[in-house]
N, C-alpha and C positions, 0 to 999 in steps of 0.2 A: 415394862417391855425391856427385855434383856438384849444387850448387844455386846459385841466383842470389845467395845470401848467403855462399857460400864452400864449404868442404869439410868434411864430417863426418869425425871422427877418433876413434880409440879407442886407449888404451894401458893397460897393466897396471902399476900401481905397487905393489910389495910384495904385499899381500894384497887390494888393492882395484882396481877398474877406473875409468878416467877416460874420459869421452866429451866431445867438444867440437864446436862449430860456430861459424861466423861469423854473427852476428845484428846487422843494422843497424850495421855498422862496428865492432862490438866482439865479443870472444870470450865465448860462453856455454859453460860447461863444468859437468860434474857428476861427483862422486866417488861411486861406489856401493860399499858395503861398508867404507867408511873409518871411519864413526862410527855411533852409535845402532843397533848390530847387533840389539838385542832388539825394536825396533819391527817391525811387520809389513812396513813399507817405509820406507826413508830415502834422501833425496837431498841430498847436500852440494853446494849450488848456488853457482856463481861466475859473475858477469856483470861484466866489468871487474874492479874491486876490490871490488865488492859481494859479500858472502857471506851466504847464508841457509841454515840447516838446516831442511829440510821433512821431517816424519815423518807416517806414517799408521799408526794403531793401531786395533784392533777388539776388542771383548769376545768371549769364546768362546761365550757364550750370548745369546739375545735378551733384552731387557728385558721383563719381564712387565707386563701391564696397560696397554699403550700402543697407540695406533692410528696412530703416525707413525714416521718414520725418525729416530732420535736421533743426528743429526750435529752435532758441535761443531767450529767452525773458530776457531783462535786465531792471532793475529799479534802476536808479542811484540817490542816495541821496546826494545832495550837501548841506553842512552845512551852506553855505552862504544864503541858502533859508530861514533859521530861524535865521539869524544874529549871527552865531557862527563861530569861527575859530577852526579847528580840533586840538585835543590835541596831545601830544607826540612830538618827535623831528622833525618829517617830516613836520608837519603842512599842510598836504594835505590828502584828502580822500584816503583810501586804499581799500582793498577788500570789497566786499558787506557785509553789516551787515546781521544778521539773519532776521531782519524785511524786508530788501530789498529782500532777497532770497525768503521769504514767499510771498511777494507781487508779485514777478516775477512768482511764481508758480500759484497764483490766476489768473493772467492775461493769463498764458499759457493754463490752463485747459479748459476754455470755447472756446478758439480760435482754438486750435489744431484740434479738430474734424471737423472744417469748411473748412480746406484745403483739396485738392484732396488726396485720399489715395495713388495714384501712383505718387505723386509729390516728387522729390528728389533734387530739387534745395535748396541750403541753404537759409534760411530766418531768418533775425534778426529783432526783434521788440525792439526798444530802447526807454526808457522813462527817460527823463532828468528832474528832479525836480528842478525848478528854483526859485520858491517863494512859501511859504506855509502860507495860512490863516488857523489858527487852527479850524475854523468852517466849512471849505470846504476841504474835504478829498483829499489829493494828490493821494491816492491809487485809489479811484473811478475815479478821473480825468484821471489818467494814463490808467485805463482799458478802459474808453470811447475813449481816444485818440488813443490807439493801434488799437481798432476796426475800428475807422474812418479812420486812416491813411492807414490801409490795404484795407479797402473798396474802397477808392478813388484811390488806386494805380492800377498798371497793374498786380499785383500778383493775381493768381487765388485764390478766397476766396468766400465762400458761406455765406457771412455776409450781413450786420453788425450784431453784438450782442451788448447788453447793460447791465450795472450792476448798482444795487442800494443797499445801505446799509440800514439796519433797526435796530432801537433800541426800547426798551420797557421801558418807564418811567412812573411810577405811573399807570401801567396797560394800558397805551395808546401807540400805535405805533408812532414812529417818524422816518422820512425818511431822509437819509443822515444826521444823528444827528450832532449837534454842539459839540464843545469840552466839554462844561459843561454838555450837555445831555449824552455824552458818560460816564462821570464819575459816573453817577447815574443810568445808564441803566442796566436792567436785561438781555439784549440780545445784542449780536453783530453779526448780520447776514448780509452776502453779497450774493446776488442772481444775477446770470447772465442769460440772456434769448436771444433766437432768436426771430423771428417774431411770432412763434407759441408756443414754448415750453421753459421750464426751462432747462438750459444746465449746470449750475454749482451752487452748494450751499456750503457755508463755514459759520460755525456758532460756537459761544461760547455762552453759556446760563447759567443762574442761575436756573437750574432745571425747565425749561419751559415745559408745557404740550404739548403732541403731537398736540392737536387741535390748540393751540395758535401758535405753530411753523408753521403748515401748512397754517394757515391764514396769517401769516407774509410773508411766501414765496410767496404766490399768490397775495398779495397786492403789493409786490415789483415787481412781474412779470407784473402787470398792468402798473406801472410807466415805466418799461423798454420798453413797447410798444410805449409810447409817445416819448421816446428818440430815438428809432429806426426809427420812422416816421420822426423825425428831420434829422437823419443821411441819410435816404433815399432821402430826398430832396436835401441834399448836394451832394450825389453821382450822382443824376440825373443831377445836374448842372455841376459838375466838375470831375466826375469819369472818369478814363482812361479806355480804352478798355483792357481787360485782355489778357496777352500775351500767345501765344501758348507754350507748353512745351513738352519735350520728355517723353512719358509715360514709366513707369517702370513696367507695368503690365506683369504678366507671360504669355507667349504665350499659346494659347489653345492647340497647338500640344504637348507641353510638358506635360500638364495635361492629355491629352488623352493617352500618352505613359505610364505615371505613373499609371493611372487607369487600364490599360491593365496588368501591371506587379503586382500591388497591389490592388486587388479588395476591394470594400467597406467593405465587411465582415471581411477581414483580418485587415484592419485599425481599425475597431471597436474593435476587440479582442486586438489589441496592445494598444489602448488608454484607454479602459475601465478597469482600474486597480486601486485599492485603495492605492497602494504603488508608490510614485513618482519616486523612483530610478528604480523600475522594469519597469515602464512605459517608462522612459528615455532609458532603455536598449532595450526595444521593438522597439522604434522609431529609435534608433541607428542601430539596425539590419536591419531595412527596408532601412535606408539611405545607409548603406554599400552596400546592394544588388543593389540599384538603381545606385550608383556610378559605380559599376562594369558594370551594364547594359549599361550606357551611357558614358563609358570611352572614346569613340571615338568622342563624341560631346562636345567640350570645352565650347561652349556657354551655353548649357543646364546644364553643371556641375556648372557653375557660379550661375545659378538661382535655383539649386536643393534645397538648404536649405530653401529658401523662399517658393518654390512650395510645399514641404512636410509640412511646417508650415501651409500653407493655406488649404491643404488637411485635415490635422489633425483638424484644426479649423472648417472646413465645417462639418466634421464627428461629432464632439462634439456638435455643435449647432443643427444639425439635430436630433441627439438622444435625446437631452434635450427638444427641442421644439416640436417635433412630437411624440416621444415615452415616454417623461417624465422620461428619464433614465439619471442619473448622472454618471460621470466616475467612481466614487467609490461605486456605487450602492445605495447611500442614497436616502431617500425621498426628495422631493423638499424643505420641511421646516425643515429637520432633521439637527441637529448640530453634528459635529464629536465628537469622544470620548474626554472627558474633564478630567483634573486633576489639582489640586491646592495644593501647600504646602508652608510652611513658615520655617524660620530658616535654610535655606539651607547652609548658610555660618556662621561659628561660631563666628567671632569677629567683624563683621560689625554691624552697629546700627540697621539694619533691613533688611530682605531679603524675597522675595517671588518668587515662580516660578509657571507659569501658562502654561498649555499645552492644545492645542486643535488640535487633529489629529497630523499632522506632523509640526505643528507650536508650537514653545516653546520659552518662554521669561523668563529669569532670571533677576529680578529687585532688585537693591540694594538701600537702603535709607540711606542717611548720614545727620546728624544734626550738625549744627555749629552756632556760634554767628551771630547775625544780621549783624555784620560788614563784614561777608563773602558773603552777598547778592551781586548779579552781578550788577555792574554799567552799565547803558545803555546810550550811547551817540548817539543820532539820531534825527530824525525830530519829533518824537511823544512828544507833550507837556505834556502828562499825565504820561508817563513811564520814570522814571529816574533810577530806579533800580528794579531788580527782586529778590524777596525773595524766590520764588519757582522756581527751575530749573529742567526740565526733559530733559535728553539726551538719544538718541537712537543710538545704534550701530548695524551695519549689516555686520558682517565679511563674507568673501567668503565661509568659511567652512560651514556656515549655509545652503547653497544650494549645497554643495558638489563640489565647484569650488575652483580654486586657483588664487589669484591675490594679489598683495601687498596692504597694507593699506595706503591710502593717506589722512586720515582724513575724517571727515564727508562731504558728498556731499549734493546736494540740497534735495535729497530724504530723507536722514537721518535727516537733519534739519527739513524738513516738518513733518515727522512722530513724531519726538520728540515734536515739537510745538503742534501738534494735541493732543497728550496724555497730555501734560501740560495744554492745554486749558480745557480738559475734567475734570481735577482734581482740578483746582483752586477754583471752586465754593464750594467745600466741605472742604477746608482747614480751620483750626482755625485762628482767627485773631492774630496779633502780641501780643496784650494784653493777649490773652488766652494762647498763645504758642510762646514765644519770641525767636524763632529759625529761621535761614535760613535753607532751606530744599532742598536737591538735590536727585533726583532719577535717576538712570541710568538703561536703559533697554538693556541688552545684548541678542542679538538674538542667541539662541542656535541652532534652526532649523527653517526653513521657508518654508511654503507651503500655503500661503494665509493669509492676514490681520494680519501681525505682529504688526501693530500700535494699533489695538484694543486688541490684547493679551497683549500689553504693558500697556494699561489702567488697565486691570484686575490684572496684576502682580504688578503694582504700588500700587493699593489699598491694596493688600496683604502685601507688604513690609512696607507701611506707618503704617498700623495697627500693624504689628509685631514690628515696632520701637516705638510704643506708641504715635504716632502722633494722637491727638484726632480729626480725621476727622468726619464731621457731618453724613456721610453715605458712604457706599461702592459705587464705580463706576465700571460699567462693560461696555464693548463695543463689538459690533459684526458688521459684514459687510454683506450686501446683494448684489447679482449680478442680472444680467438680460440677457435674450436672447430674441430678438425680431424677428418677422416674417415680412411679407410684408405689414401689416396694423397696425394701432395704437392699435387695440384691440387684436392683435396676439402676445402675449408675455408670458414669465414665469419669475417670480421673485424667486431667489434662496437664501435661508438662509445659511449663513456661507460658502462663496465661498472659494474654494481652488485655488491654483495658476493657474491651467489649466483653470478653469472657469473664472478667472479674465482675463487671456491673451486672451481667445477666446470669452468672453462675451462682453456685451455692457455697463456694469456699475459696479462701485465699490462704493456702498453707505454705508458709515461708520457712525454709530450713537453710541454715548456713553452717559451714564446717570445713574442716581440713579433710585430707584423704583418710586420716586416722579416725575421725569421729565428729560428732555434732558439737557446735559451739553455741548455737542459738536457734530457737524456734518461736514463731508467732503464728497462731492459727486463728483466723476470723471466719465465721460462717453465718449464713442467713437462714439456716434451717434449724430444726430442733435437736441437732446433735449428729455425730458421726459414729458409724459402727466400727468395730475393730479392724475388719478387712480394709476399710477405706483408709484408716490411719496408717496401717502397715504398708499399703500400696503407695501412699503419698510419700512416706519416709523413704521407701526403696527407690522411688522414681527420682526424688531430689538428690539422693546419694549418687546415683548413676550420672545425673546431669552435672552436679558440681565437680565430679572427678573429670568428666569430659571437658568442662570449661577450663579447669586448671591445667590439664595436660595439653589440650589442643589449641588453646587460645592464650591464656595468661602466660604460660611458660615460654611461649615464643616471643612475648614482649620483654619479659624479664623473668629469669628462672630462679634467682636467689637474690637476697639483699646485696646491694653494693657494699664493697669493703670500705669505701671512703665516703665521708659526708660531702655534701655540696660545698663549694667554695664560699657560698653565701650563708651557710649554716653556722651558728655559734659553735666554738670548740669548748669542750668541758673537760677539765682534769680534776679528778677526785682524789683526795688523800684522807687518811684517818688520823685524828689526833686524840690525845687523852681528853675525855670530856671535862676533866677538871681544869684544862688549859683554855677552854672556850673563852672565859672572861679575859684572859691575857690577849687573845687575838682580837676580841671586840674592843677592849679598852674602855676607859671611863667615858660614859656617855657616847660610846661608839667612835671615839676619836681615832683609835688605832686602825680599825678596819676601814673607816672612811678615808684615812690618809693613804692606805694601800690602794683603795679603789681610785682615788684621785691621781695617784702617781702612775698607775698602770692602765687605767681605763677599763678594768674588768669588772664583772659583778661577782659577788661572793655570797654563797649560801652555806649556813652551818646548821646542822640538825642537832638534836639533843644527844645523839649517840656519838657525836664527835666527827661525823663525816663532813668534810669541807669540799664544796664544789666551786671551782673557779671557772668562770665562763667569760669568753671573749672571742674576738675574731682574729687577733694577732697572737700567734703561738709564742713569740718571744716575751710579750707582756704577760701572758698566762704563766710562763715558766718563771718570770721574775716575781710575780705575785706569790706563786707557790714557794719560791725560795725564801721570801720574806716571812711567810706564815710558818714555814718550817724552822726558820731561825728564831721566831718568837717562842715556839713550844719546845725548842731544843734545850735540854738541860746543859748548862755550862759546867764543864768538868776540867779539873787541873790536867794540863798536858795537851788540851785541844789547840789546834792551829786554825784561826778564823780570820776572815777578812772583814774589816769594818771601816767606818768613816770617822775621821777626826771632826769632832763637834765642838771642842773647847780647848783653848790653849791657856795653860796656867804657867806660873813661873817655875813650878817644880815638876811639870810634866804635861801630858796631853790626855784628854778624855776621848775615848773612842766608843761610838755606838755600834754594838755588836748585833743588835736587833732593835726594833722599835720600843721594846720595853726593858732593854738591858744595856748598861754602859760599863766600861771598865777603864782603868787608869794605867797609863804607861808612865812610870816614874822616869825623870830625866836621865837617871843612871841606867835605865833599861832601853834607851832609844838606840844605842849603838854599842859595838864592842869597845870603841875608844871613848875618851872623855868628850862630853857634849857641853859646850859653854852656855848655849841658848837653845831652848826648845825649837824656836822657829828656824834654826839652822838645819833641822832634820825634817820636820813636818810642818804643814800649814793647814788652816781650816779647810775642810772639804776634801782633804787627801784620802784616797782609799789605801789602807795599809793592811799588811798581813802581820798578825800578832800571835803569840803563844800565851795561853792561860797558865800563869805560874802559881796562882793561889785564888781560891774561892772561899770567902768567909760566909759560912752558912747562917750565922746569926744576923748580921746586918746587910748581907747581900753584896758586899764589896768584892770587886773582881780586880785582881792585879794582873797586868799584862806585860809582855816583853816583846820588843822589836829586834833584839840583838840576834844577828845571824847565828851565833854560836848556840843560842837557845832554840831557835826555830829549826835549825838543821840537826836536831838531835834525833831521838828515837821515835818520834810521833809524826804522823802525816795524816792529812785529811783524805778520806776515801768516800766516793759516792757510788752507791750500788743502785741499779735501776729499780730494784724491787723495794728498797728501803732507803729513801733519800737521807735519813738521819743517821745512818750507820757510820760509826767511827771505828776503824780497826787499827791494831798495832802492827807496825812493820816488822 
């Protein structure tokens, strides 16, 4: 079978089968039956030198007492795959990294809709990363492996699906980009597809236009069709018959009884309300009535909650699709009431609050030295630390519930990463703004798309903190309700929680006025047609421009020119990298002495950039002067101020910098004869001297304090651009 990417092939090795195809210039292959024989399905995937074992397993019986499909997706990063030993005392991998969690979510999102809606058996998709080739993405390999392992298993699954990454280098698309291409790419896009439609989109972009993004999505979709054809061949050869399962669908008799007690018109009145809490009260009242009605039927009582949910869902979808009526009465493209404000908190470095209907995010920005950047220990060869960190918190009170806080879950990690991805393209470089930056989104209230409200609130707090971002970023989410045919649908701008729960899509897009910076698309159906994708992107573009112009700009239009009085001040200078050891000193003694004397913190990178951080400008300037004096080459004719550190019978020793001392001979202390050194200088005196000789062999420096020497032809000159510059008068 010929494709534009090469030839599919199959061969039998011992007791297992191997299939391969050429994918984006590299060989993708899979061994079936080689390992993990007791899993329902196993695919031993190879892409270049990247190797991932993907397995799919399912429980024999459904889990009792649940009303959802219990799917677990794991992506296990083993550091031996990149030739590393884990750090710390334990020396073994611990809990999943944030990158592993995010990869698991990207695998979960396109696959979950392809399982039967009434399936309640536990299913686990496990991806074990065994070897990593930097040019062959283990994430893509795991996505393809999970799909293939499930497709050939006996687990009910309407797949396979496939995924492709897209980069944009020098204006040209690259597919499944190499490590070097990723470093210079303006786009990081992952697209998953079924045989006919796009089912998942995840993107980070450097202000990419809508048209370029749509083009990239559908070029990836074309490649996915080739991969699916290859998978279909494997399933036809080795796929198992899908097992029968116990359906957990609600009995029709229960629905009939509910309809008789609660007519459609009553459910519409209960649901169609612009206040979430009131709507919940309305549904609770209906639920209590039905519980009383069916008190004698224990089986129906167990299913009542799910039945009411489905009735509510059916009502909302009908009213939106047929009557174009939304639960809160808005027009299809109308955004809920908006508000933006800054300086909500008095002593933090920056704060901003963004409100959209009953969704409200308070974001706090904190600035710190670059040494506070987060170190990353994982499989990514490009990312060793994060200078910008966005964290998202979702407390139970934000939705009027009660539960203990157990730290961030996968949803919180995912939402934080999405907002982080959206804002990275507009952040200033380290040279422009030598700070580590952390923004934290605290969810005050939630009723739809808190992740995109976090993007807006983060822009506000960054500008309020004085971070010189290139442009504000805003985000919005679109929803979808579909009918029986591909052209029977309605796209909804700014979905609230109810429309998210009962709808078919959550299409989040963030960006500047210039272009898109992030996309995340989740759906519950078997994919989207191109017209839906194009309309969603167009709608989100219109909405985010409105939010920036009409709401955010009125709170703060541009970054403040001054940092908060409570933010640390950082001054950066560049030194010769060969002088770093002089600044640090033996066992760190020199740099620690500077820190102790001035109260600042000092970071030095391998390129010789020195960042001095503190809250007192005078102490920062003093520390900078000391560092510059250390790295400054002492030359004959210079006039320098130093401290007398030793009195000798024949002269005085002066400290010119922490690592350089010079000697003033007694004959050079004054123009007249000096009988005793102490008659002119004492220990600790600050004195101005002229360098009269530098011995390059032994490092000895001869100095003079005689006015006739100092008032000669040389003078010290400080230029604002180069503090080390000495010029001749």
